[in-house]
C-alpha positions as CSV (number, residue, x, y, z in Angstrom):
1,T,45.8,90.7,85.4
2,S,47.2,92.0,82.1
3,S,46.9,90.1,78.9
4,H,50.1,91.9,77.7
5,I,52.6,90.0,79.8
6,R,55.3,87.8,78.5
7,V,56.7,84.8,80.4
8,G,59.8,82.8,79.8
9,I,61.4,79.9,81.6
10,L,65.1,79.2,82.3
11,N,66.1,75.9,83.8
12,N,68.7,75.9,86.5
13,P,68.8,72.3,87.7
14,S,70.8,71.3,90.7
15,S,71.4,67.7,89.6
16,K,73.0,66.0,86.6
17,I,70.9,66.6,83.5
18,K,69.4,63.3,82.1
19,E,66.4,62.5,80.1
20,D,64.6,60.8,83.0
21,N,64.9,63.8,85.3
22,T,64.0,66.5,82.8
23,A,60.6,65.4,81.5
24,I,58.8,68.3,83.1
25,A,61.4,70.9,82.0
26,R,61.4,69.5,78.4
27,G,57.6,69.4,78.5
28,I,57.3,73.1,79.5
29,L,59.9,74.2,76.9
30,T,58.1,72.2,74.2
31,A,54.8,73.7,75.2
32,F,56.2,77.2,74.9
33,L,57.5,76.3,71.4
34,T,54.5,74.5,70.0
35,Q,51.2,75.7,71.6
36,N,49.0,78.7,71.5
37,N,48.4,80.7,74.7
38,S,45.2,78.9,76.0
39,S,46.7,75.4,75.3
40,L,50.0,76.5,76.9
41,K,48.2,77.7,80.1
42,S,46.3,74.5,80.3
43,L,49.3,72.2,79.9
44,L,51.5,74.3,82.3
45,S,48.9,74.0,85.0
46,K,49.0,70.2,84.6
47,L,52.8,69.9,84.4
48,T,53.3,72.0,87.6
49,K,51.3,69.7,89.8
50,E,53.1,67.4,92.3
51,E,51.1,64.3,91.2
52,T,52.2,64.9,87.6
53,A,55.8,64.9,88.7
54,K,55.3,61.7,90.6
55,S,53.4,60.1,87.7
56,L,56.2,61.0,85.2
57,A,58.9,59.7,87.6
58,A,57.0,56.4,87.7
59,G,57.2,56.1,84.0
60,T,54.0,57.7,82.6
61,K,54.4,59.2,79.2
62,I,54.0,62.9,78.9
63,A,51.4,62.4,76.1
64,K,48.9,61.4,78.8
65,F,48.7,65.0,80.0
66,L,48.0,66.5,76.6
67,T,44.5,67.8,75.9
68,P,42.4,67.4,72.7
69,E,42.6,71.2,71.9
70,M,46.4,71.1,71.8
71,D,48.4,70.5,68.7
72,N,49.5,67.1,69.9
73,N,51.4,66.1,66.8
74,A,53.6,69.3,67.0
75,F,54.1,68.8,70.7
76,E,55.1,65.1,70.4
77,K,57.5,65.7,67.5
78,K,59.3,68.6,69.2
79,Y,59.3,66.8,72.6
80,N,60.9,63.7,71.1
81,T,63.6,65.7,69.3
82,L,64.3,68.3,72.0
83,G,67.7,67.4,73.3
84,L,69.3,68.1,76.7
85,D,71.6,70.7,75.3
86,I,69.0,73.4,75.6
87,I,68.7,72.7,79.3
88,K,72.4,72.7,79.7
89,T,72.6,76.0,77.9
90,H,70.0,77.4,80.3
91,Q,71.9,76.1,83.3
92,M,75.2,77.7,82.0
93,F,73.4,81.1,81.4
94,C,71.9,81.0,84.9
95,Q,75.2,80.2,86.6
96,E,77.6,82.2,84.5
97,V,75.6,85.3,83.6
98,L,72.9,85.5,86.3
99,K,75.4,84.2,89.0
100,L,72.9,81.7,90.4
101,L,74.0,78.6,92.3
102,P,72.8,75.3,90.9
103,G,69.1,74.9,91.6
104,Q,68.7,78.5,92.8
105,M,65.6,80.3,91.7
106,A,65.2,83.9,90.6
107,V,62.7,86.2,88.9
108,V,64.1,88.4,86.2
109,S,61.9,91.3,85.2
110,N,62.2,93.9,82.5
111,G,58.9,95.8,82.7
112,R,57.5,99.2,83.4
């Protein structure tokens, strides 16, 4: 309920990291890097739906899910240049530092 909360995402995939199976993860990371809060919230709610995952797996381009109020140019440029190394780095951090198993989820909190 607070507007003073910060959220971050770390990816800890259980399968081999490839472009075709990281569209949602890369979309979420790109949204965090390029969008304001209201656009970010709107896109995240779209990207986390099951039908979006199925559509992307079937070959739909992620640009279809962008909304007019978003900075579409910034999103597309960053999405197209965001490599897989960042997801591999997240995976290494999750497994080496947080001691998570591949694919295991966790919530890390540093609040009052």
